[in-house]
FIBADO-586362 format. One record per residue (C-alpha): residue number from 1; residue in three letters; x, y negated, z. Coordinates in nm, 4 decimals, always signed. Layout:
<drengus>
num residuo x y z
NUM Ala X Y Z .
...
</drengus>
This chain:
<drengus>
num residuo x y z
1 Unk -1.0433 +0.8014 -0.8979 .
2 Unk -1.3251 +0.8919 -1.0522 .
3 Unk -1.5267 +0.5673 -1.1641 .
4 Unk -1.1536 +0.4582 -1.2797 .
5 Unk -1.2167 +0.7241 -1.5081 .
6 Unk -0.9684 +1.0202 -1.4142 .
7 Unk -1.0960 +1.3616 -1.5640 .
8 Unk -1.0316 +1.6056 -1.2858 .
9 Unk -1.0326 +1.4150 -0.9591 .
10 Unk -1.3580 +1.4041 -0.7180 .
11 Unk -1.4259 +1.0855 -0.5600 .
12 Unk -1.8196 +1.0621 -0.5070 .
13 Unk -1.8070 +0.8523 -0.1754 .
14 Unk -1.5045 +0.6241 -0.2888 .
15 Unk -1.7265 +0.6073 -0.6840 .
16 Unk -2.0205 +0.5272 -0.4106 .
17 Unk -1.8162 +0.2445 -0.2701 .
18 Unk -1.7688 +0.1334 -0.5572 .
19 Unk -2.0944 +0.0808 -0.7271 .
20 Unk -2.2087 -0.0701 -0.4429 .
21 Unk -1.9302 -0.3583 -0.4175 .
22 Unk -1.6528 -0.4927 -0.6108 .
23 Unk -1.3303 -0.2889 -0.7407 .
24 Unk -1.0458 -0.4452 -0.9008 .
25 Unk -0.8097 -0.2437 -1.1556 .
26 Unk -0.5109 -0.5059 -1.1504 .
27 Unk -0.4440 -0.5014 -0.7284 .
28 Unk -0.0849 -0.5303 -0.6676 .
29 Unk +0.1197 -0.4185 -0.4046 .
30 Unk +0.3382 -0.6120 -0.2232 .
31 Unk +0.5872 -0.3133 -0.1324 .
32 Unk +0.6240 +0.0607 -0.3352 .
33 Unk +0.7242 +0.2009 +0.0505 .
34 Unk +0.4877 +0.1763 +0.4030 .
35 Unk +0.6187 -0.0547 +0.6270 .
36 Unk +0.6998 -0.3481 +0.3915 .
37 Unk +0.3479 -0.2908 +0.2865 .
38 Unk +0.1674 -0.2325 +0.6305 .
39 Unk +0.3983 -0.5367 +0.7892 .
40 Unk +0.2812 -0.7714 +0.4813 .
41 Unk -0.0814 -0.6335 +0.5143 .
42 Unk -0.0797 -0.7540 +0.9378 .
43 Unk +0.0964 -1.0637 +0.8623 .
44 Unk -0.0455 -1.1910 +0.5679 .
45 Unk +0.3543 -1.2597 +0.4155 .
46 Unk +0.5465 -1.1269 +0.1100 .
47 Unk +0.8579 -0.8890 +0.1983 .
48 Unk +1.0576 -1.1847 +0.1206 .
49 Unk +0.9197 -1.4050 +0.3958 .
50 Unk +0.8726 -1.0991 +0.6755 .
51 Unk +1.2056 -0.9596 +0.5903 .
52 Unk +1.1413 -0.5647 +0.6178 .
53 Unk +1.1908 -0.3686 +0.2656 .
54 Unk +1.2219 -0.0178 +0.4911 .
55 Unk +1.0860 +0.1751 +0.7440 .
56 Unk +1.2178 +0.0534 +1.0916 .
57 Unk +1.4537 +0.2639 +1.2951 .
58 Unk +1.3514 +0.3533 +1.6273 .
59 Unk +1.6152 +0.1492 +1.8237 .
60 Unk +1.8467 -0.1327 +1.7539 .
61 Unk +1.6363 -0.3576 +1.5677 .
62 Unk +1.5033 -0.6776 +1.7109 .
63 Unk +1.0732 -0.6478 +1.7210 .
64 Unk +0.8545 -0.8057 +1.4748 .
65 Unk +0.6934 -1.1433 +1.6186 .
66 Unk +0.4780 -1.2711 +1.3690 .
67 Unk +0.1424 -1.3086 +1.4079 .
68 Unk -0.1012 -1.0869 +1.2849 .
69 Unk -0.4564 -1.0727 +1.1370 .
70 Unk -0.5808 -0.8862 +1.4397 .
71 Unk -0.4465 -1.1175 +1.6761 .
72 Unk -0.5503 -1.4155 +1.5055 .
73 Unk -0.9458 -1.2662 +1.5400 .
74 Unk -0.8874 -1.1688 +1.9033 .
75 Unk -0.8131 -1.5021 +2.0103 .
76 Unk -1.2011 -1.6174 +1.7902 .
77 Unk -1.4091 -1.3388 +1.9963 .
78 Unk -1.3498 -1.0355 +1.7922 .
79 Unk -1.2224 -0.6668 +1.9269 .
80 Unk -0.9130 -0.4976 +1.7424 .
81 Unk -0.8345 -0.1940 +1.7018 .
82 Unk -0.5896 +0.0296 +1.4700 .
83 Unk -0.6236 +0.4096 +1.4037 .
84 Unk -0.4109 +0.6321 +1.2341 .
85 Unk -0.1495 +0.5492 +1.0254 .
86 Unk -0.0221 +0.1857 +1.1059 .
87 Unk +0.3885 +0.2631 +1.0413 .
88 Unk +0.5134 -0.0882 +1.1576 .
89 Unk +0.7860 -0.1771 +1.4018 .
90 Unk +0.7064 -0.0375 +1.7758 .
91 Unk +0.5213 -0.2070 +1.9853 .
92 Unk +0.3787 -0.5567 +1.7140 .
93 Unk +0.0844 -0.3747 +1.6617 .
94 Unk +0.0116 -0.2411 +1.9782 .
95 Unk -0.0048 -0.5497 +2.1641 .
96 Unk -0.1921 -0.7273 +1.9151 .
97 Unk -0.5171 -0.4994 +1.9254 .
98 Unk -0.7633 -0.3817 +2.2054 .
99 Unk -0.7421 -0.0022 +2.1024 .
100 Unk -0.4305 +0.1539 +1.9535 .
101 Unk -0.4016 +0.4999 +1.8788 .
102 Unk -0.0865 +0.6711 +1.6496 .
103 Unk -0.1252 +0.9438 +1.4199 .
104 Unk +0.2569 +0.9067 +1.3019 .
105 Unk +0.5078 +1.0613 +1.5145 .
106 Unk +0.8757 +0.8486 +1.3913 .
107 Unk +0.7873 +0.5203 +1.4354 .
108 Unk +0.5156 +0.4447 +1.6611 .
109 Unk +0.6013 +0.6011 +1.9841 .
110 Unk +0.8157 +0.4507 +2.2994 .
111 Unk +1.1902 +0.5998 +2.2263 .
112 Unk +1.1759 +0.9526 +2.4292 .
113 Unk +0.8461 +1.0368 +2.3739 .
114 Unk +0.7832 +1.3282 +2.1759 .
115 Unk +0.4016 +1.3055 +2.1003 .
116 Unk +0.1207 +1.0701 +1.8800 .
117 Unk -0.2457 +1.0337 +2.0308 .
118 Unk -0.3313 +1.2592 +1.7257 .
119 Unk -0.0079 +1.4773 +1.8457 .
120 Unk -0.2006 +1.4804 +2.1982 .
121 Unk -0.5403 +1.5873 +2.0321 .
122 Unk -0.4272 +1.8938 +1.8875 .
123 Unk -0.2190 +2.0287 +2.1590 .
124 Unk -0.5401 +1.9902 +2.4000 .
125 Unk -0.6353 +2.2070 +2.1405 .
126 Unk -0.3207 +2.4358 +2.1138 .
127 Unk -0.3072 +2.3504 +1.7409 .
128 Unk -0.0192 +2.1089 +1.7619 .
129 Unk +0.2158 +2.3994 +1.6171 .
130 Unk +0.0031 +2.3905 +1.3623 .
131 Unk +0.0265 +2.0153 +1.2256 .
132 Unk +0.1038 +1.9943 +0.8697 .
133 Unk +0.0300 +1.6232 +0.7836 .
134 Unk +0.3565 +1.4906 +0.8937 .
135 Unk +0.5999 +1.7550 +0.8060 .
136 Unk +0.5724 +2.1338 +0.7271 .
137 Unk +0.5829 +2.3544 +1.0163 .
138 Unk +0.8490 +2.5650 +0.7988 .
139 Unk +1.0821 +2.2865 +0.7957 .
140 Unk +1.0956 +2.2849 +1.1608 .
141 Unk +1.3054 +2.1996 +1.3323 .
142 Unk +1.4895 +1.9708 +1.0166 .
143 Unk +1.2154 +1.6865 +1.0491 .
144 Unk +1.4398 +1.4757 +0.8219 .
145 Unk +1.2767 +1.6230 +0.4826 .
146 Unk +0.9645 +1.5994 +0.3885 .
147 Unk +0.8009 +1.8388 +0.1663 .
148 Unk +0.6696 +1.7764 -0.1773 .
149 Unk +0.5123 +2.0743 -0.2825 .
150 Unk +0.1690 +2.1396 -0.1580 .
151 Unk -0.0872 +2.4471 -0.0509 .
152 Unk -0.4025 +2.4578 +0.1838 .
153 Unk -0.3590 +2.3711 +0.5509 .
154 Unk -0.3921 +2.5995 +0.8386 .
155 Unk -0.6019 +2.3314 +1.0281 .
156 Unk -0.9898 +2.2808 +0.8971 .
157 Unk -1.0862 +1.9389 +0.8013 .
158 Unk -1.2134 +1.8490 +1.1663 .
159 Unk -0.9032 +1.8478 +1.2603 .
160 Unk -0.7002 +1.7154 +0.9871 .
161 Unk -0.5453 +1.3853 +1.1182 .
162 Unk -0.8136 +1.2170 +0.8488 .
163 Unk -1.0970 +1.4123 +1.0473 .
164 Unk -0.9548 +1.2825 +1.3299 .
165 Unk -0.8993 +0.9744 +1.2007 .
166 Unk -1.2993 +0.9238 +1.1651 .
167 Unk -1.3513 +1.0710 +1.4808 .
168 Unk -1.2143 +0.8279 +1.7060 .
169 Unk -1.2981 +0.5266 +1.4546 .
170 Unk -1.6960 +0.6013 +1.5464 .
171 Unk -1.6370 +0.6366 +1.9308 .
172 Unk -1.5032 +0.2871 +1.9137 .
173 Unk -1.7676 +0.1590 +1.7308 .
174 Unk -1.9936 +0.3034 +1.9421 .
175 Unk -1.8143 +0.1066 +2.2506 .
176 Unk -1.7922 -0.1913 +2.0802 .
177 Unk -2.1339 -0.2253 +2.0780 .
178 Unk -2.2942 -0.5850 +1.9742 .
179 Unk -1.9378 -0.7912 +1.9904 .
180 Unk -1.7448 -0.8095 +1.6946 .
181 Unk -1.4837 -0.6126 +1.5288 .
182 Unk -1.1983 -0.5910 +1.3159 .
183 Unk -1.0914 -0.1655 +1.3037 .
184 Unk -0.7515 -0.0600 +1.0487 .
185 Unk -0.8127 +0.3131 +0.9653 .
186 Unk -0.5013 +0.4068 +0.8888 .
187 Unk -0.6007 +0.7530 +0.6805 .
188 Unk -0.2602 +0.8716 +0.5977 .
189 Unk -0.2981 +1.0622 +0.2916 .
190 Unk -0.2934 +1.1268 +0.0127 .
191 Unk +0.0701 +1.0238 +0.1008 .
192 Unk +0.2768 +1.3991 +0.1516 .
193 Unk +0.2433 +1.6089 +0.3038 .
194 Unk +0.0260 +1.7814 +0.0531 .
195 Unk -0.2024 +1.9856 +0.2576 .
196 Unk -0.5972 +1.9315 +0.2016 .
197 Unk -0.7955 +2.2046 +0.4028 .
198 Unk -0.8733 +2.4776 +0.2433 .
199 Unk -1.2405 +2.3583 +0.0978 .
200 Unk -1.1082 +2.0875 -0.0676 .
201 Unk -0.7610 +2.2737 -0.1971 .
202 Unk -1.0428 +2.5155 -0.3617 .
203 Unk -1.1950 +2.2212 -0.5790 .
204 Unk -0.8884 +2.2038 -0.7935 .
205 Unk -0.7513 +2.4624 -1.0306 .
206 Unk -0.3873 +2.6506 -1.0215 .
207 Unk -0.3620 +2.5782 -1.3206 .
208 Unk -0.3566 +2.2086 -1.2913 .
209 Unk -0.2715 +2.0032 -1.6132 .
210 Unk -0.0091 +1.7391 -1.6001 .
211 Unk -0.0684 +1.3643 -1.6895 .
212 Unk +0.0878 +1.2475 -2.0242 .
213 Unk +0.4146 +1.1151 -1.9218 .
214 Unk +0.5328 +1.3943 -1.7041 .
215 Unk +0.7684 +1.5207 -2.0114 .
216 Unk +0.8748 +1.1742 -2.1001 .
217 Unk +1.1705 +1.1373 -2.2710 .
218 Unk +1.3571 +0.8955 -1.9572 .
219 Unk +1.6483 +0.7395 -2.1622 .
220 Unk +1.5350 +0.4203 -2.1365 .
221 Unk +1.4188 +0.4132 -1.7596 .
222 Unk +1.6934 +0.2616 -1.5110 .
223 Unk +1.9545 +0.4719 -1.3628 .
224 Unk +1.7816 +0.5438 -1.0256 .
225 Unk +1.4933 +0.6692 -1.1893 .
226 Unk +1.6697 +0.9361 -1.3626 .
227 Unk +1.8701 +1.0258 -1.0968 .
228 Unk +1.5826 +1.0996 -0.9051 .
229 Unk +1.4004 +1.2664 -1.1846 .
230 Unk +1.7198 +1.5060 -1.2035 .
231 Unk +1.7384 +1.6045 -0.8378 .
232 Unk +1.3661 +1.6423 -0.8005 .
233 Unk +1.4288 +1.8887 -1.1016 .
234 Unk +1.7335 +2.0813 -1.0032 .
235 Unk +1.7417 +2.0012 -0.6764 .
236 Unk +1.4295 +2.0151 -0.4811 .
237 Unk +1.2638 +2.2985 -0.6055 .
238 Unk +1.5461 +2.5004 -0.5717 .
239 Unk +1.6114 +2.3937 -0.1913 .
240 Unk +1.2410 +2.3160 -0.0388 .
241 Unk +0.9960 +2.5872 -0.2661 .
242 Unk +0.8392 +2.7551 +0.0190 .
243 Unk +0.5205 +2.8851 -0.1831 .
244 Unk +0.6587 +3.0244 -0.4896 .
245 Unk +0.9686 +3.1210 -0.6651 .
246 Unk +1.2929 +2.9490 -0.6717 .
247 Unk +1.3518 +2.7271 -0.9630 .
248 Unk +0.9754 +2.7732 -1.1042 .
249 Unk +0.9451 +2.3325 -1.1185 .
250 Unk +0.6643 +2.4105 -1.3717 .
251 Unk +0.4754 +2.6547 -1.0643 .
252 Unk +0.5901 +2.3258 -0.7836 .
253 Unk +0.5037 +2.0378 -0.9624 .
254 Unk +0.1353 +2.2363 -1.0369 .
255 Unk +0.0902 +2.3368 -0.6262 .
256 Unk +0.2052 +1.9441 -0.5954 .
257 Unk -0.0594 +1.7539 -0.8236 .
258 Unk -0.3580 +2.0492 -0.6632 .
259 Unk -0.2199 +1.9211 -0.3149 .
260 Unk -0.2724 +1.5569 -0.4025 .
261 Unk -0.5531 +1.5626 -0.5827 .
262 Unk -0.7003 +1.7942 -0.2739 .
263 Unk -0.6054 +1.5577 -0.1066 .
264 Unk -0.7638 +1.2378 -0.2744 .
265 Unk -1.0639 +1.4213 -0.2087 .
266 Unk -1.0383 +1.4973 +0.1442 .
267 Unk -0.9496 +1.1274 +0.2098 .
268 Unk -1.2457 +1.0207 +0.0281 .
269 Unk -1.4758 +1.2688 +0.2244 .
270 Unk -1.3726 +1.0477 +0.5296 .
271 Unk -1.4246 +0.7472 +0.3879 .
272 Unk -1.7747 +0.8888 +0.3149 .
273 Unk -1.8344 +1.0020 +0.6828 .
274 Unk -1.7707 +0.6413 +0.8068 .
275 Unk -2.0035 +0.4959 +0.5115 .
276 Unk -2.2696 +0.7524 +0.6247 .
277 Unk -2.1925 +0.6480 +1.0365 .
278 Unk -2.2269 +0.2724 +0.9644 .
279 Unk -2.5329 +0.3384 +0.7674 .
280 Unk -2.6643 +0.5389 +1.0217 .
281 Unk -2.6354 +0.3244 +1.3392 .
282 Unk -2.7209 +0.0128 +1.1373 .
283 Unk -2.4253 -0.1311 +1.1121 .
284 Unk -2.3986 -0.1254 +0.7107 .
285 Unk -2.5788 -0.4427 +0.6508 .
286 Unk -2.3147 -0.6620 +0.9257 .
287 Unk -1.9983 -0.4743 +0.7970 .
288 Unk -1.7292 -0.5467 +0.5608 .
289 Unk -1.5631 -0.2624 +0.4376 .
290 Unk -1.2371 -0.2977 +0.2420 .
291 Unk -1.0546 +0.0477 +0.0860 .
292 Unk -0.7135 -0.0090 -0.0254 .
293 Unk -0.3747 +0.1350 -0.0182 .
294 Unk -0.0133 +0.0716 +0.1128 .
295 Unk +0.1375 +0.1569 -0.2213 .
296 Unk +0.0690 +0.3850 -0.4950 .
297 Unk +0.1976 +0.7508 -0.5816 .
298 Unk +0.3672 +0.9332 -0.9130 .
299 Unk +0.1315 +1.2433 -0.9478 .
300 Unk +0.4167 +1.3839 -1.1582 .
301 Unk +0.4958 +1.0951 -1.3933 .
302 Unk +0.8160 +1.1011 -1.5708 .
303 Unk +0.9117 +1.4514 -1.4027 .
304 Unk +0.8636 +1.2520 -1.0611 .
305 Unk +0.7191 +1.4057 -0.7243 .
306 Unk +0.6665 +1.1586 -0.4665 .
307 Unk +0.6546 +0.7875 -0.4553 .
308 Unk +1.0196 +0.6713 -0.5253 .
309 Unk +1.1848 +0.4784 -0.6595 .
310 Unk +0.8421 +0.3640 -0.7190 .
311 Unk +0.8915 -0.0073 -0.8374 .
312 Unk +1.0237 +0.1452 -1.1924 .
313 Unk +0.6106 +0.2302 -1.2423 .
314 Unk +0.2565 +0.1092 -1.2263 .
315 Unk +0.1425 +0.4364 -1.0914 .
316 Unk +0.3483 +0.2841 -0.7677 .
317 Unk +0.2575 -0.0834 -0.7990 .
318 Unk -0.0951 -0.0569 -0.8836 .
319 Unk -0.3473 +0.0202 -0.6093 .
320 Unk -0.7097 +0.0857 -0.5463 .
321 Unk -0.9030 -0.2126 -0.4079 .
322 Unk -1.2751 -0.1799 -0.3283 .
323 Unk -1.4680 -0.4640 -0.0823 .
324 Unk -1.8191 -0.4020 +0.0201 .
325 Unk -2.0722 -0.5931 +0.1889 .
326 Unk -2.4200 -0.5343 +0.1124 .
327 Unk -2.6400 -0.8458 +0.0627 .
328 Unk -2.3142 -1.0757 +0.0042 .
329 Unk -2.0740 -0.9525 -0.2760 .
330 Unk -2.2830 -0.8159 -0.5965 .
331 Unk -2.3278 -0.4628 -0.6646 .
332 Unk -2.1052 -0.1851 -0.9084 .
333 Unk -1.8554 -0.5549 -0.9873 .
334 Unk -1.5127 -0.4868 -1.1702 .
335 Unk -1.2939 -0.7231 -1.1967 .
336 Unk -0.9502 -0.7140 -1.3789 .
337 Unk -0.7976 -1.0395 -1.2233 .
338 Unk -0.4604 -0.9926 -1.0549 .
339 Unk -0.5118 -0.9827 -0.6953 .
340 Unk -0.2472 -0.9308 -0.4146 .
341 Unk -0.4202 -0.7085 -0.1139 .
342 Unk -0.1253 -0.6662 +0.1242 .
343 Unk -0.1118 -1.0486 +0.1572 .
344 Unk -0.4523 -1.1666 +0.0408 .
345 Unk -0.6438 -0.9663 +0.3168 .
346 Unk -0.5957 -1.1451 +0.5809 .
347 Unk -0.6594 -1.5009 +0.3968 .
348 Unk -0.9839 -1.3587 +0.2796 .
349 Unk -1.1514 -1.2267 +0.5746 .
350 Unk -1.0590 -1.5361 +0.7412 .
351 Unk -1.2816 -1.7053 +0.5340 .
352 Unk -1.5390 -1.4775 +0.5086 .
353 Unk -1.6014 -1.4027 +0.8658 .
354 Unk -1.5839 -1.7959 +0.9406 .
355 Unk -1.2480 -1.7959 +1.1925 .
356 Unk -0.9994 -2.0567 +1.1086 .
357 Unk -0.7485 -2.0242 +0.8849 .
358 Unk -0.4428 -1.7823 +0.8991 .
359 Unk -0.1707 -2.0125 +0.9225 .
360 Unk +0.0950 -1.7673 +0.8993 .
361 Unk -0.0541 -1.5955 +0.5949 .
362 Unk +0.0889 -1.6215 +0.2453 .
363 Unk -0.2345 -1.4632 +0.0561 .
364 Unk -0.4759 -1.6342 -0.1419 .
365 Unk -0.8889 -1.6522 -0.0172 .
366 Unk -1.0054 -1.3973 -0.3266 .
367 Unk -1.3666 -1.4630 -0.2162 .
368 Unk -1.4768 -1.6385 -0.5524 .
369 Unk -1.4026 -1.2969 -0.7358 .
370 Unk -1.6001 -1.1165 -0.4476 .
371 Unk -1.8817 -1.3560 -0.5345 .
372 Unk -1.8471 -1.1979 -0.9490 .
373 Unk -1.6920 -1.5105 -1.0549 .
374 Unk -1.3959 -1.4466 -1.3308 .
375 Unk -1.1587 -1.7044 -1.1979 .
376 Unk -0.7505 -1.6985 -1.1948 .
377 Unk -0.6755 -1.6697 -0.8606 .
378 Unk -0.2583 -1.5496 -0.8902 .
379 Unk -0.0856 -1.5662 -1.2823 .
380 Unk +0.1206 -1.2854 -1.1792 .
381 Unk +0.1444 -0.9827 -0.9144 .
382 Unk +0.4564 -0.9212 -0.7396 .
383 Unk +0.6132 -0.5706 -0.5647 .
384 Unk +0.9739 -0.6129 -0.4175 .
385 Unk +1.2732 -0.4176 -0.3419 .
386 Unk +1.5179 -0.6218 -0.1466 .
387 Unk +1.7086 -0.6023 -0.5204 .
388 Unk +1.4640 -0.5784 -0.7741 .
389 Unk +1.0932 -0.6764 -0.8501 .
390 Unk +0.8602 -0.6053 -1.0485 .
391 Unk +0.6088 -0.8757 -1.1820 .
392 Unk +0.2740 -0.8497 -1.3503 .
393 Unk +0.1250 -1.0644 -1.5486 .
394 Unk -0.1531 -1.0494 -1.7550 .
395 Unk -0.1517 -0.6979 -1.9217 .
396 Unk +0.2262 -0.6820 -1.9214 .
397 Unk +0.4880 -0.5649 -1.6345 .
398 Unk +0.8333 -0.6535 -1.6280 .
399 Unk +1.0978 -0.5307 -1.3836 .
400 Unk +1.4048 -0.7641 -1.2660 .
401 Unk +1.7563 -0.5577 -1.1238 .
402 Unk +2.0387 -0.6850 -1.0291 .
403 Unk +2.3347 -0.5189 -1.1221 .
404 Unk +2.5302 -0.4737 -0.7746 .
405 Unk +2.2183 -0.2284 -0.7438 .
406 Unk +2.3660 -0.0286 -0.9566 .
407 Unk +2.6906 -0.0140 -0.8101 .
408 Unk +2.6979 +0.3836 -0.7610 .
409 Unk +2.6804 +0.4367 -1.1406 .
410 Unk +2.7990 +0.1243 -1.3493 .
411 Unk +2.5812 +0.0101 -1.6560 .
412 Unk +2.7170 -0.0849 -2.0142 .
413 Unk +2.5119 -0.3934 -1.9608 .
414 Unk +2.1868 -0.5646 -1.8060 .
415 Unk +1.8725 -0.2882 -1.6937 .
416 Unk +1.5536 -0.3781 -1.6614 .
417 Unk +1.1744 -0.3044 -1.7766 .
418 Unk +0.9231 -0.4361 -1.9602 .
419 Unk +0.5795 -0.2552 -2.1161 .
420 Unk +0.3158 -0.3925 -2.3111 .
421 Unk +0.0443 -0.1692 -2.0768 .
422 Unk -0.2804 -0.2935 -2.3384 .
423 Unk -0.0705 -0.0700 -2.5689 .
424 Unk +0.1082 +0.1456 -2.3720 .
425 Unk -0.0859 +0.2422 -2.0532 .
426 Unk +0.1799 +0.5092 -1.9329 .
427 Unk +0.4959 +0.3301 -2.0131 .
428 Unk +0.6709 +0.5479 -2.2061 .
429 Unk +0.8049 +0.3201 -2.4305 .
430 Unk +1.0560 +0.0247 -2.2402 .
431 Unk +1.0559 -0.2550 -2.4588 .
432 Unk +1.3456 -0.4227 -2.2776 .
433 Unk +1.6199 -0.3287 -2.4881 .
434 Unk +1.4309 -0.4415 -2.7946 .
435 Unk +1.5368 -0.7554 -2.9243 .
436 Unk +1.1944 -0.8779 -3.0855 .
437 Unk +1.0840 -0.9119 -2.6714 .
438 Unk +1.3864 -1.1306 -2.5959 .
439 Unk +1.1266 -1.4198 -2.5403 .
440 Unk +0.8549 -1.2119 -2.3627 .
441 Unk +1.1269 -1.1325 -2.1154 .
442 Unk +1.2543 -1.4796 -2.0427 .
443 Unk +0.9244 -1.5858 -1.9832 .
444 Unk +0.8541 -1.2777 -1.7500 .
445 Unk +1.1353 -1.4160 -1.5888 .
446 Unk +1.0872 -1.7715 -1.5781 .
447 Unk +0.7481 -1.6713 -1.4053 .
448 Unk +0.9596 -1.4254 -1.1305 .
449 Unk +1.1738 -1.7198 -1.0257 .
450 Unk +0.8859 -1.9741 -1.0389 .
451 Unk +0.7043 -1.7208 -0.8012 .
452 Unk +0.9699 -1.6643 -0.5770 .
453 Unk +1.1235 -2.0464 -0.5337 .
454 Unk +0.6773 -2.1505 -0.4963 .
455 Unk +0.5974 -1.8564 -0.2163 .
456 Unk +0.9317 -1.8776 +0.0162 .
457 Unk +0.8048 -2.0322 +0.3475 .
458 Unk +1.0840 -2.2446 +0.4851 .
459 Unk +1.2137 -2.3744 +0.8505 .
460 Unk +1.2081 -2.7458 +0.7174 .
461 Unk +1.2211 -2.9493 +0.4217 .
462 Unk +1.3385 -3.2822 +0.2901 .
463 Unk +1.0940 -3.4309 +0.0492 .
464 Unk +1.1985 -3.7733 -0.1385 .
465 Unk +0.9410 -4.0032 -0.0099 .
466 Unk +0.9304 -3.9735 +0.3765 .
467 Unk +0.6687 -4.0772 +0.5763 .
468 Unk +0.5188 -4.0252 +0.9268 .
469 Unk +0.2883 -3.7234 +0.8631 .
470 Unk +0.5446 -3.5807 +0.6113 .
471 Unk +0.8264 -3.5626 +0.8864 .
472 Unk +0.5516 -3.3933 +1.1394 .
473 Unk +0.5402 -3.0658 +0.8919 .
474 Unk +0.8719 -2.9458 +1.0456 .
475 Unk +0.7684 -2.5988 +1.2339 .
476 Unk +0.4368 -2.6278 +1.1414 .
477 Unk +0.3036 -2.3138 +1.1262 .
478 Unk +0.3206 -1.9806 +1.4332 .
479 Unk +0.6067 -1.8185 +1.2795 .
480 Unk +0.8426 -2.1372 +1.2685 .
481 Unk +0.7867 -2.2040 +0.9266 .
482 Unk +0.5973 -2.4062 +0.6506 .
483 Unk +0.4109 -2.2138 +0.4423 .
484 Unk +0.4068 -2.2632 +0.0724 .
485 Unk +0.0670 -2.3794 +0.0472 .
486 Unk +0.1726 -2.6922 +0.2732 .
487 Unk +0.4425 -2.7757 +0.0621 .
488 Unk +0.2273 -2.7961 -0.2513 .
489 Unk -0.0076 -3.0093 -0.0246 .
490 Unk +0.3343 -3.2599 +0.0519 .
491 Unk +0.4059 -3.2768 -0.3491 .
492 Unk +0.0421 -3.3524 -0.4303 .
493 Unk -0.1031 -3.5281 -0.1214 .
494 Unk +0.2270 -3.7790 -0.0632 .
495 Unk +0.3522 -3.8137 -0.4225 .
496 Unk +0.6732 -3.6938 -0.3798 .
497 Unk +0.8807 -3.3827 -0.4778 .
498 Unk +1.1221 -3.1366 -0.2301 .
</drengus>
């Protein structure tokens, strides 16, 4: 983003939003891929508690039944809606919202149904064959491959999925009139596919400058990262290059980056339209706006063209996070305190709007930071895969891998990553194998272990000192488990241990 110091990307509306609110520079996502992060946003739970670590299949999986923030607010007088990309288990969020307008075609429709709400919009206008935000038409009928190439869209901005999200959101806000509402606007990109409208593609040069880490030595990176880079350089540009000469990896990745930056500016434009609408309708002063992302992206860092294997890099684990509420939050405030957007959002919103606690959320209330205070909310921020965890503590980031994760390519010893982000913001120097940092690695491992233990929700527990009040804590919350916060209260208020 421009206000974050990027020298090329144009984000005038996000810059305005940050100037009018609070921006967090150390917002750590809870998962490096879509569905687990989105389940965390809606449920407020960490992946190790809700159990989703991948995208859901269309069939064969039990539906998610966790309580949600939209459902919680509906119980307290709010209208709730979701527009655009949701990418959660089918039927879960649909049942929790008054209005649901989906854009995804792979998971957000009943089995056997071919068209999403956005598909129907395009189909009614004779434009469905031109849809190029989910899968490139050039790839049909093979829908499993999603291109990492970039080109200008065949659709005008107004008919893009971002333009459609804005239009449908405005209609909902107008229909809700005076009733309070919560709307999740799932602007799908800059996630691939990188096809901005022509006006945004044209903002960026053909000869795109690469990030400093684009061609960095990755000999000390983990095996799956080296494998991904090899595939991208040797295979993808040969088999999936639609818009240039096969094998021209340099031109390929410059097109990807041009499309990626163009999509950032297109998304910025959509945000600006919504901000202008709130101002024009007199709703700006009474609306909390939260801008964030489910995960980051490789913008050609280390020669990688999309988010996998994202837990390896700060580029994917750290995300944008901006809050604005005129008259309530300070303006132009920047906080470097660690926050965990996927879980903190639900806990914080409930505090700000004055509804009862969302008890099944694992998140923390970050409203003190939104008031401009410099206090610690989280000692660490953690991004999870099933068999690996990335932990941010201060300006250090450590990634823990279990040996079994690399069974396909056995290693000579432990695999891990450690970075000093103060002195190495591009993560060019993996300190994990440097014996001088053994104590720092031990410190980070201990912090990760403590975090995992103290954030896990349990079904039952057995305190050393029993009382009627403690015994009644079993199955306390709506998900049938006891929250970590409640476990802490048991230890503190009953002078016992678990």
